[in-house]
mmCIF file of the N, C-alpha and C atoms, coordinates in Angstrom:
data_MODEL
# 
_entry.id   MODEL 
# 
loop_
_atom_site.group_PDB 
_atom_site.id 
_atom_site.type_symbol 
_atom_site.label_atom_id 
_atom_site.label_alt_id 
_atom_site.label_comp_id 
_atom_site.label_asym_id 
_atom_site.label_entity_id 
_atom_site.label_seq_id 
_atom_site.pdbx_PDB_ins_code 
_atom_site.Cartn_x 
_atom_site.Cartn_y 
_atom_site.Cartn_z 
_atom_site.occupancy 
_atom_site.B_iso_or_equiv 
_atom_site.pdbx_formal_charge 
_atom_site.auth_seq_id 
_atom_site.auth_comp_id 
_atom_site.auth_asym_id 
_atom_site.auth_atom_id 
_atom_site.pdbx_PDB_model_num 
ATOM 1   N N  . UNK A 1 1  ? 24.722 64.232 5.137   1.00 0.00 ? 1  UNK A N  1 
ATOM 2   C CA . UNK A 1 1  ? 24.959 63.632 3.837   1.00 0.00 ? 1  UNK A CA 1 
ATOM 3   C C  . UNK A 1 1  ? 24.876 64.751 2.796   1.00 0.00 ? 1  UNK A C  1 
ATOM 4   N N  . UNK A 1 2  ? 25.797 64.761 1.863   1.00 0.00 ? 2  UNK A N  1 
ATOM 5   C CA . UNK A 1 2  ? 25.783 65.803 0.832   1.00 0.00 ? 2  UNK A CA 1 
ATOM 6   C C  . UNK A 1 2  ? 24.603 65.607 -0.112  1.00 0.00 ? 2  UNK A C  1 
ATOM 7   N N  . UNK A 1 3  ? 24.232 66.685 -0.800  1.00 0.00 ? 3  UNK A N  1 
ATOM 8   C CA . UNK A 1 3  ? 23.108 66.612 -1.738  1.00 0.00 ? 3  UNK A CA 1 
ATOM 9   C C  . UNK A 1 3  ? 23.350 65.569 -2.821  1.00 0.00 ? 3  UNK A C  1 
ATOM 10  N N  . UNK A 1 4  ? 24.594 65.485 -3.287  1.00 0.00 ? 4  UNK A N  1 
ATOM 11  C CA . UNK A 1 4  ? 24.899 64.512 -4.340  1.00 0.00 ? 4  UNK A CA 1 
ATOM 12  C C  . UNK A 1 4  ? 24.680 63.082 -3.844  1.00 0.00 ? 4  UNK A C  1 
ATOM 13  N N  . UNK A 1 5  ? 25.176 62.792 -2.657  1.00 0.00 ? 5  UNK A N  1 
ATOM 14  C CA . UNK A 1 5  ? 25.007 61.438 -2.114  1.00 0.00 ? 5  UNK A CA 1 
ATOM 15  C C  . UNK A 1 5  ? 23.546 61.133 -1.833  1.00 0.00 ? 5  UNK A C  1 
ATOM 16  N N  . UNK A 1 6  ? 22.811 62.127 -1.354  1.00 0.00 ? 6  UNK A N  1 
ATOM 17  C CA . UNK A 1 6  ? 21.385 61.941 -1.104  1.00 0.00 ? 6  UNK A CA 1 
ATOM 18  C C  . UNK A 1 6  ? 20.644 61.676 -2.411  1.00 0.00 ? 6  UNK A C  1 
ATOM 19  N N  . UNK A 1 7  ? 20.998 62.421 -3.463  1.00 0.00 ? 7  UNK A N  1 
ATOM 20  C CA . UNK A 1 7  ? 20.388 62.201 -4.782  1.00 0.00 ? 7  UNK A CA 1 
ATOM 21  C C  . UNK A 1 7  ? 20.670 60.793 -5.283  1.00 0.00 ? 7  UNK A C  1 
ATOM 22  N N  . UNK A 1 8  ? 21.918 60.370 -5.172  1.00 0.00 ? 8  UNK A N  1 
ATOM 23  C CA . UNK A 1 8  ? 22.292 59.030 -5.631  1.00 0.00 ? 8  UNK A CA 1 
ATOM 24  C C  . UNK A 1 8  ? 21.534 57.961 -4.855  1.00 0.00 ? 8  UNK A C  1 
ATOM 25  N N  . UNK A 1 9  ? 21.382 58.149 -3.558  1.00 0.00 ? 9  UNK A N  1 
ATOM 26  C CA . UNK A 1 9  ? 20.653 57.197 -2.722  1.00 0.00 ? 9  UNK A CA 1 
ATOM 27  C C  . UNK A 1 9  ? 19.183 57.128 -3.132  1.00 0.00 ? 9  UNK A C  1 
ATOM 28  N N  . UNK A 1 10 ? 18.566 58.286 -3.375  1.00 0.00 ? 10 UNK A N  1 
ATOM 29  C CA . UNK A 1 10 ? 17.165 58.308 -3.781  1.00 0.00 ? 10 UNK A CA 1 
ATOM 30  C C  . UNK A 1 10 ? 16.976 57.658 -5.151  1.00 0.00 ? 10 UNK A C  1 
ATOM 31  N N  . UNK A 1 11 ? 17.886 57.935 -6.082  1.00 0.00 ? 11 UNK A N  1 
ATOM 32  C CA . UNK A 1 11 ? 17.779 57.332 -7.416  1.00 0.00 ? 11 UNK A CA 1 
ATOM 33  C C  . UNK A 1 11 ? 17.966 55.818 -7.345  1.00 0.00 ? 11 UNK A C  1 
ATOM 34  N N  . UNK A 1 12 ? 18.858 55.357 -6.467  1.00 0.00 ? 12 UNK A N  1 
ATOM 35  C CA . UNK A 1 12 ? 19.056 53.914 -6.298  1.00 0.00 ? 12 UNK A CA 1 
ATOM 36  C C  . UNK A 1 12 ? 17.786 53.257 -5.760  1.00 0.00 ? 12 UNK A C  1 
ATOM 37  N N  . UNK A 1 13 ? 17.111 53.914 -4.813  1.00 0.00 ? 13 UNK A N  1 
ATOM 38  C CA . UNK A 1 13 ? 15.862 53.367 -4.277  1.00 0.00 ? 13 UNK A CA 1 
ATOM 39  C C  . UNK A 1 13 ? 14.799 53.268 -5.366  1.00 0.00 ? 13 UNK A C  1 
ATOM 40  N N  . UNK A 1 14 ? 14.711 54.293 -6.215  1.00 0.00 ? 14 UNK A N  1 
ATOM 41  C CA . UNK A 1 14 ? 13.757 54.268 -7.330  1.00 0.00 ? 14 UNK A CA 1 
ATOM 42  C C  . UNK A 1 14 ? 14.069 53.091 -8.241  1.00 0.00 ? 14 UNK A C  1 
ATOM 43  N N  . UNK A 1 15 ? 15.337 52.940 -8.618  1.00 0.00 ? 15 UNK A N  1 
ATOM 44  C CA . UNK A 1 15 ? 15.732 51.825 -9.486  1.00 0.00 ? 15 UNK A CA 1 
ATOM 45  C C  . UNK A 1 15 ? 15.441 50.479 -8.842  1.00 0.00 ? 15 UNK A C  1 
ATOM 46  N N  . UNK A 1 16 ? 15.683 50.364 -7.543  1.00 0.00 ? 16 UNK A N  1 
ATOM 47  C CA . UNK A 1 16 ? 15.421 49.102 -6.846  1.00 0.00 ? 16 UNK A CA 1 
ATOM 48  C C  . UNK A 1 16 ? 13.948 48.711 -6.948  1.00 0.00 ? 16 UNK A C  1 
ATOM 49  N N  . UNK A 1 17 ? 13.054 49.669 -6.720  1.00 0.00 ? 17 UNK A N  1 
ATOM 50  C CA . UNK A 1 17 ? 11.624 49.373 -6.823  1.00 0.00 ? 17 UNK A CA 1 
ATOM 51  C C  . UNK A 1 17 ? 11.239 49.000 -8.254  1.00 0.00 ? 17 UNK A C  1 
ATOM 52  N N  . UNK A 1 18 ? 11.736 49.751 -9.232  1.00 0.00 ? 18 UNK A N  1 
ATOM 53  C CA . UNK A 1 18 ? 11.388 49.465 -10.624 1.00 0.00 ? 18 UNK A CA 1 
ATOM 54  C C  . UNK A 1 18 ? 11.949 48.116 -11.069 1.00 0.00 ? 18 UNK A C  1 
ATOM 55  N N  . UNK A 1 19 ? 13.160 47.787 -10.627 1.00 0.00 ? 19 UNK A N  1 
ATOM 56  C CA . UNK A 1 19 ? 13.768 46.500 -10.978 1.00 0.00 ? 19 UNK A CA 1 
ATOM 57  C C  . UNK A 1 19 ? 13.016 45.323 -10.365 1.00 0.00 ? 19 UNK A C  1 
ATOM 58  N N  . UNK A 1 20 ? 12.355 45.553 -9.232  1.00 0.00 ? 20 UNK A N  1 
ATOM 59  C CA . UNK A 1 20 ? 11.583 44.484 -8.584  1.00 0.00 ? 20 UNK A CA 1 
ATOM 60  C C  . UNK A 1 20 ? 10.169 44.374 -9.135  1.00 0.00 ? 20 UNK A C  1 
ATOM 61  N N  . UNK A 1 21 ? 9.864  45.140 -10.185 1.00 0.00 ? 21 UNK A N  1 
ATOM 62  C CA . UNK A 1 21 ? 8.571  45.002 -10.841 1.00 0.00 ? 21 UNK A CA 1 
ATOM 63  C C  . UNK A 1 21 ? 7.506  45.980 -10.395 1.00 0.00 ? 21 UNK A C  1 
ATOM 64  N N  . UNK A 1 22 ? 7.855  46.925 -9.550  1.00 0.00 ? 22 UNK A N  1 
ATOM 65  C CA . UNK A 1 22 ? 6.891  47.938 -9.130  1.00 0.00 ? 22 UNK A CA 1 
ATOM 66  C C  . UNK A 1 22 ? 6.655  48.922 -10.271 1.00 0.00 ? 22 UNK A C  1 
ATOM 67  N N  . UNK A 1 23 ? 5.478  49.486 -10.325 1.00 0.00 ? 23 UNK A N  1 
ATOM 68  C CA . UNK A 1 23 ? 5.119  50.527 -11.288 1.00 0.00 ? 23 UNK A CA 1 
ATOM 69  C C  . UNK A 1 23 ? 4.755  51.786 -10.510 1.00 0.00 ? 23 UNK A C  1 
ATOM 70  N N  . UNK A 1 24 ? 5.063  52.934 -11.082 1.00 0.00 ? 24 UNK A N  1 
ATOM 71  C CA . UNK A 1 24 ? 4.670  54.196 -10.459 1.00 0.00 ? 24 UNK A CA 1 
ATOM 72  C C  . UNK A 1 24 ? 3.170  54.338 -10.609 1.00 0.00 ? 24 UNK A C  1 
ATOM 73  N N  . UNK A 1 25 ? 2.491  54.507 -9.503  1.00 0.00 ? 25 UNK A N  1 
ATOM 74  C CA . UNK A 1 25 ? 1.042  54.629 -9.525  1.00 0.00 ? 25 UNK A CA 1 
ATOM 75  C C  . UNK A 1 25 ? 0.587  56.068 -9.388  1.00 0.00 ? 25 UNK A C  1 
ATOM 76  N N  . UNK A 1 26 ? 1.256  56.820 -8.525  1.00 0.00 ? 26 UNK A N  1 
ATOM 77  C CA . UNK A 1 26 ? 0.797  58.170 -8.221  1.00 0.00 ? 26 UNK A CA 1 
ATOM 78  C C  . UNK A 1 26 ? 1.989  58.995 -7.747  1.00 0.00 ? 26 UNK A C  1 
ATOM 79  N N  . UNK A 1 27 ? 2.043  60.255 -8.170  1.00 0.00 ? 27 UNK A N  1 
ATOM 80  C CA . UNK A 1 27 ? 3.104  61.172 -7.758  1.00 0.00 ? 27 UNK A CA 1 
ATOM 81  C C  . UNK A 1 27 ? 2.450  62.465 -7.288  1.00 0.00 ? 27 UNK A C  1 
ATOM 82  N N  . UNK A 1 28 ? 2.870  62.957 -6.143  1.00 0.00 ? 28 UNK A N  1 
ATOM 83  C CA . UNK A 1 28 ? 2.372  64.253 -5.683  1.00 0.00 ? 28 UNK A CA 1 
ATOM 84  C C  . UNK A 1 28 ? 3.473  64.978 -4.924  1.00 0.00 ? 28 UNK A C  1 
ATOM 85  N N  . UNK A 1 29 ? 3.383  66.310 -4.912  1.00 0.00 ? 29 UNK A N  1 
ATOM 86  C CA . UNK A 1 29 ? 4.388  67.135 -4.254  1.00 0.00 ? 29 UNK A CA 1 
ATOM 87  C C  . UNK A 1 29 ? 3.729  68.059 -3.241  1.00 0.00 ? 29 UNK A C  1 
ATOM 88  N N  . UNK A 1 30 ? 4.485  68.368 -2.205  1.00 0.00 ? 30 UNK A N  1 
ATOM 89  C CA . UNK A 1 30 ? 4.094  69.394 -1.251  1.00 0.00 ? 30 UNK A CA 1 
ATOM 90  C C  . UNK A 1 30 ? 5.368  70.034 -0.720  1.00 0.00 ? 30 UNK A C  1 
ATOM 91  N N  . UNK A 1 31 ? 5.276  70.805 0.327   1.00 0.00 ? 31 UNK A N  1 
ATOM 92  C CA . UNK A 1 31 ? 6.453  71.493 0.852   1.00 0.00 ? 31 UNK A CA 1 
ATOM 93  C C  . UNK A 1 31 ? 7.481  70.542 1.463   1.00 0.00 ? 31 UNK A C  1 
ATOM 94  N N  . UNK A 1 32 ? 7.102  69.314 1.704   1.00 0.00 ? 32 UNK A N  1 
ATOM 95  C CA . UNK A 1 32 ? 8.017  68.322 2.277   1.00 0.00 ? 32 UNK A CA 1 
ATOM 96  C C  . UNK A 1 32 ? 8.757  67.520 1.221   1.00 0.00 ? 32 UNK A C  1 
ATOM 97  N N  . UNK A 1 33 ? 8.465  67.741 -0.048  1.00 0.00 ? 33 UNK A N  1 
ATOM 98  C CA . UNK A 1 33 ? 9.136  67.014 -1.120  1.00 0.00 ? 33 UNK A CA 1 
ATOM 99  C C  . UNK A 1 33 ? 8.148  66.344 -2.046  1.00 0.00 ? 33 UNK A C  1 
ATOM 100 N N  . UNK A 1 34 ? 8.663  65.457 -2.865  1.00 0.00 ? 34 UNK A N  1 
ATOM 101 C CA . UNK A 1 34 ? 7.847  64.682 -3.801  1.00 0.00 ? 34 UNK A CA 1 
ATOM 102 C C  . UNK A 1 34 ? 7.604  63.305 -3.195  1.00 0.00 ? 34 UNK A C  1 
ATOM 103 N N  . UNK A 1 35 ? 6.394  62.836 -3.326  1.00 0.00 ? 35 UNK A N  1 
ATOM 104 C CA . UNK A 1 35 ? 6.056  61.503 -2.849  1.00 0.00 ? 35 UNK A CA 1 
ATOM 105 C C  . UNK A 1 35 ? 5.656  60.660 -4.046  1.00 0.00 ? 35 UNK A C  1 
ATOM 106 N N  . UNK A 1 36 ? 6.271  59.490 -4.169  1.00 0.00 ? 36 UNK A N  1 
ATOM 107 C CA . UNK A 1 36 ? 6.013  58.589 -5.284  1.00 0.00 ? 36 UNK A CA 1 
ATOM 108 C C  . UNK A 1 36 ? 5.436  57.304 -4.715  1.00 0.00 ? 36 UNK A C  1 
ATOM 109 N N  . UNK A 1 37 ? 4.252  56.950 -5.180  1.00 0.00 ? 37 UNK A N  1 
ATOM 110 C CA . UNK A 1 37 ? 3.635  55.696 -4.754  1.00 0.00 ? 37 UNK A CA 1 
ATOM 111 C C  . UNK A 1 37 ? 3.891  54.647 -5.825  1.00 0.00 ? 37 UNK A C  1 
ATOM 112 N N  . UNK A 1 38 ? 4.516  53.559 -5.403  1.00 0.00 ? 38 UNK A N  1 
ATOM 113 C CA . UNK A 1 38 ? 4.785  52.427 -6.279  1.00 0.00 ? 38 UNK A CA 1 
ATOM 114 C C  . UNK A 1 38 ? 3.775  51.342 -5.963  1.00 0.00 ? 38 UNK A C  1 
ATOM 115 N N  . UNK A 1 39 ? 3.427  50.562 -6.970  1.00 0.00 ? 39 UNK A N  1 
ATOM 116 C CA . UNK A 1 39 ? 2.426  49.518 -6.773  1.00 0.00 ? 39 UNK A CA 1 
ATOM 117 C C  . UNK A 1 39 ? 2.867  48.250 -7.497  1.00 0.00 ? 39 UNK A C  1 
ATOM 118 N N  . UNK A 1 40 ? 2.723  47.160 -6.841  1.00 0.00 ? 40 UNK A N  1 
ATOM 119 C CA . UNK A 1 40 ? 2.853  45.824 -7.414  1.00 0.00 ? 40 UNK A CA 1 
ATOM 120 C C  . UNK A 1 40 ? 1.711  45.060 -6.791  1.00 0.00 ? 40 UNK A C  1 
ATOM 121 N N  . UNK A 1 41 ? 1.967  44.123 -5.922  1.00 0.00 ? 41 UNK A N  1 
ATOM 122 C CA . UNK A 1 41 ? 0.883  43.513 -5.159  1.00 0.00 ? 41 UNK A CA 1 
ATOM 123 C C  . UNK A 1 41 ? 0.624  44.338 -3.909  1.00 0.00 ? 41 UNK A C  1 
ATOM 124 N N  . UNK A 1 42 ? 1.673  44.971 -3.406  1.00 0.00 ? 42 UNK A N  1 
ATOM 125 C CA . UNK A 1 42 ? 1.528  45.880 -2.275  1.00 0.00 ? 42 UNK A CA 1 
ATOM 126 C C  . UNK A 1 42 ? 1.877  47.293 -2.740  1.00 0.00 ? 42 UNK A C  1 
ATOM 127 N N  . UNK A 1 43 ? 1.587  48.263 -1.910  1.00 0.00 ? 43 UNK A N  1 
ATOM 128 C CA . UNK A 1 43 ? 1.847  49.661 -2.247  1.00 0.00 ? 43 UNK A CA 1 
ATOM 129 C C  . UNK A 1 43 ? 2.953  50.202 -1.355  1.00 0.00 ? 43 UNK A C  1 
ATOM 130 N N  . UNK A 1 44 ? 3.879  50.962 -1.940  1.00 0.00 ? 44 UNK A N  1 
ATOM 131 C CA . UNK A 1 44 ? 4.998  51.543 -1.214  1.00 0.00 ? 44 UNK A CA 1 
ATOM 132 C C  . UNK A 1 44 ? 5.074  53.020 -1.571  1.00 0.00 ? 44 UNK A C  1 
ATOM 133 N N  . UNK A 1 45 ? 5.329  53.870 -0.581  1.00 0.00 ? 45 UNK A N  1 
ATOM 134 C CA . UNK A 1 45 ? 5.464  55.308 -0.827  1.00 0.00 ? 45 UNK A CA 1 
ATOM 135 C C  . UNK A 1 45 ? 6.900  55.721 -0.510  1.00 0.00 ? 45 UNK A C  1 
ATOM 136 N N  . UNK A 1 46 ? 7.529  56.425 -1.437  1.00 0.00 ? 46 UNK A N  1 
ATOM 137 C CA . UNK A 1 46 ? 8.912  56.872 -1.292  1.00 0.00 ? 46 UNK A CA 1 
ATOM 138 C C  . UNK A 1 46 ? 8.941  58.391 -1.357  1.00 0.00 ? 46 UNK A C  1 
ATOM 139 N N  . UNK A 1 47 ? 9.599  59.028 -0.389  1.00 0.00 ? 47 UNK A N  1 
ATOM 140 C CA . UNK A 1 47 ? 9.723  60.483 -0.395  1.00 0.00 ? 47 UNK A CA 1 
ATOM 141 C C  . UNK A 1 47 ? 11.010 60.863 -1.111  1.00 0.00 ? 47 UNK A C  1 
ATOM 142 N N  . UNK A 1 48 ? 10.908 61.777 -2.065  1.00 0.00 ? 48 UNK A N  1 
ATOM 143 C CA . UNK A 1 48 ? 12.047 62.264 -2.832  1.00 0.00 ? 48 UNK A CA 1 
ATOM 144 C C  . UNK A 1 48 ? 12.293 63.712 -2.422  1.00 0.00 ? 48 UNK A C  1 
ATOM 145 N N  . UNK A 1 49 ? 13.504 64.018 -1.968  1.00 0.00 ? 49 UNK A N  1 
ATOM 146 C CA . UNK A 1 49 ? 13.809 65.354 -1.468  1.00 0.00 ? 49 UNK A CA 1 
ATOM 147 C C  . UNK A 1 49 ? 14.647 66.196 -2.425  1.00 0.00 ? 49 UNK A C  1 
ATOM 148 N N  . UNK A 1 50 ? 15.476 65.577 -3.246  1.00 0.00 ? 50 UNK A N  1 
ATOM 149 C CA . UNK A 1 50 ? 16.420 66.337 -4.066  1.00 0.00 ? 50 UNK A CA 1 
ATOM 150 C C  . UNK A 1 50 ? 15.888 66.586 -5.471  1.00 0.00 ? 50 UNK A C  1 
ATOM 151 N N  . UNK A 1 51 ? 16.329 67.705 -6.052  1.00 0.00 ? 51 UNK A N  1 
ATOM 152 C CA . UNK A 1 51 ? 15.894 68.075 -7.398  1.00 0.00 ? 51 UNK A CA 1 
ATOM 153 C C  . UNK A 1 51 ? 16.373 67.061 -8.436  1.00 0.00 ? 51 UNK A C  1 
ATOM 154 N N  . UNK A 1 52 ? 17.595 66.575 -8.290  1.00 0.00 ? 52 UNK A N  1 
ATOM 155 C CA . UNK A 1 52 ? 18.124 65.602 -9.255  1.00 0.00 ? 52 UNK A CA 1 
ATOM 156 C C  . UNK A 1 52 ? 17.301 64.317 -9.257  1.00 0.00 ? 52 UNK A C  1 
ATOM 157 N N  . UNK A 1 53 ? 16.920 63.851 -8.094  1.00 0.00 ? 53 UNK A N  1 
ATOM 158 C CA . UNK A 1 53 ? 16.116 62.631 -8.008  1.00 0.00 ? 53 UNK A CA 1 
ATOM 159 C C  . UNK A 1 53 ? 14.707 62.874 -8.536  1.00 0.00 ? 53 UNK A C  1 
ATOM 160 N N  . UNK A 1 54 ? 14.192 64.088 -8.376  1.00 0.00 ? 54 UNK A N  1 
ATOM 161 C CA . UNK A 1 54 ? 12.872 64.419 -8.934  1.00 0.00 ? 54 UNK A CA 1 
ATOM 162 C C  . UNK A 1 54 ? 12.911 64.366 -10.454 1.00 0.00 ? 54 UNK A C  1 
ATOM 163 N N  . UNK A 1 55 ? 13.970 64.904 -11.039 1.00 0.00 ? 55 UNK A N  1 
ATOM 164 C CA . UNK A 1 55 ? 14.117 64.833 -12.502 1.00 0.00 ? 55 UNK A CA 1 
ATOM 165 C C  . UNK A 1 55 ? 14.233 63.376 -12.950 1.00 0.00 ? 55 UNK A C  1 
ATOM 166 N N  . UNK A 1 56 ? 14.966 62.594 -12.178 1.00 0.00 ? 56 UNK A N  1 
ATOM 167 C CA . UNK A 1 56 ? 15.176 61.190 -12.511 1.00 0.00 ? 56 UNK A CA 1 
ATOM 168 C C  . UNK A 1 56 ? 13.859 60.414 -12.501 1.00 0.00 ? 56 UNK A C  1 
ATOM 169 N N  . UNK A 1 57 ? 13.031 60.636 -11.482 1.00 0.00 ? 57 UNK A N  1 
ATOM 170 C CA . UNK A 1 57 ? 11.751 59.922 -11.419 1.00 0.00 ? 57 UNK A CA 1 
ATOM 171 C C  . UNK A 1 57 ? 10.846 60.372 -12.554 1.00 0.00 ? 57 UNK A C  1 
ATOM 172 N N  . UNK A 1 58 ? 10.935 61.630 -12.975 1.00 0.00 ? 58 UNK A N  1 
ATOM 173 C CA . UNK A 1 58 ? 10.142 62.104 -14.113 1.00 0.00 ? 58 UNK A CA 1 
ATOM 174 C C  . UNK A 1 58 ? 10.554 61.377 -15.393 1.00 0.00 ? 58 UNK A C  1 
ATOM 175 N N  . UNK A 1 59 ? 11.858 61.175 -15.585 1.00 0.00 ? 59 UNK A N  1 
ATOM 176 C CA . UNK A 1 59 ? 12.343 60.424 -16.745 1.00 0.00 ? 59 UNK A CA 1 
ATOM 177 C C  . UNK A 1 59 ? 11.848 58.981 -16.703 1.00 0.00 ? 59 UNK A C  1 
ATOM 178 N N  . UNK A 1 60 ? 11.935 58.365 -15.544 1.00 0.00 ? 60 UNK A N  1 
ATOM 179 C CA . UNK A 1 60 ? 11.494 56.973 -15.402 1.00 0.00 ? 60 UNK A CA 1 
ATOM 180 C C  . UNK A 1 60 ? 9.990  56.847 -15.625 1.00 0.00 ? 60 UNK A C  1 
ATOM 181 N N  . UNK A 1 61 ? 9.237  57.832 -15.191 1.00 0.00 ? 61 UNK A N  1 
ATOM 182 C CA . UNK A 1 61 ? 7.794  57.819 -15.395 1.00 0.00 ? 61 UNK A CA 1 
ATOM 183 C C  . UNK A 1 61 ? 7.467  57.938 -16.881 1.00 0.00 ? 61 UNK A C  1 
ATOM 184 N N  . UNK A 1 62 ? 8.207  58.765 -17.603 1.00 0.00 ? 62 UNK A N  1 
ATOM 185 C CA . UNK A 1 62 ? 8.007  58.871 -19.049 1.00 0.00 ? 62 UNK A CA 1 
ATOM 186 C C  . UNK A 1 62 ? 8.326  57.550 -19.737 1.00 0.00 ? 62 UNK A C  1 
ATOM 187 N N  . UNK A 1 63 ? 9.409  56.895 -19.332 1.00 0.00 ? 63 UNK A N  1 
ATOM 188 C CA . UNK A 1 63 ? 9.760  55.588 -19.896 1.00 0.00 ? 63 UNK A CA 1 
ATOM 189 C C  . UNK A 1 63 ? 8.649  54.580 -19.633 1.00 0.00 ? 63 UNK A C  1 
ATOM 190 N N  . UNK A 1 64 ? 8.102  54.592 -18.427 1.00 0.00 ? 64 UNK A N  1 
ATOM 191 C CA . UNK A 1 64 ? 7.049  53.641 -18.060 1.00 0.00 ? 64 UNK A CA 1 
ATOM 192 C C  . UNK A 1 64 ? 5.809  53.850 -18.913 1.00 0.00 ? 64 UNK A C  1 
ATOM 193 N N  . UNK A 1 65 ? 5.455  55.097 -19.202 1.00 0.00 ? 65 UNK A N  1 
ATOM 194 C CA . UNK A 1 65 ? 4.243  55.355 -19.981 1.00 0.00 ? 65 UNK A CA 1 
ATOM 195 C C  . UNK A 1 65 ? 4.444  55.044 -21.452 1.00 0.00 ? 65 UNK A C  1 
ATOM 196 N N  . UNK A 1 66 ? 5.689  55.046 -21.924 1.00 0.00 ? 66 UNK A N  1 
ATOM 197 C CA . UNK A 1 66 ? 5.959  54.721 -23.320 1.00 0.00 ? 66 UNK A CA 1 
ATOM 198 C C  . UNK A 1 66 ? 5.944  53.223 -23.579 1.00 0.00 ? 66 UNK A C  1 
ATOM 199 N N  . UNK A 1 67 ? 6.156  52.422 -22.552 1.00 0.00 ? 67 UNK A N  1 
ATOM 200 C CA . UNK A 1 67 ? 6.206  50.962 -22.730 1.00 0.00 ? 67 UNK A CA 1 
ATOM 201 C C  . UNK A 1 67 ? 4.835  50.359 -22.838 1.00 0.00 ? 67 UNK A C  1 
# 
């Protein structure tokens, strides 16, 4: 899968979780990528591999903290 398609897929997953009412609870990075923990009633962890999707989750996290 090309980097662009992978980025789009990761951003869609982020939007899907946020649209279903999940909130970003915790974000951490290591050599395997960025891991984003979403929380609602249950907890879900999503691995982000691409730089574009990492920037996107940072924007969404800023929006969440402003609300």
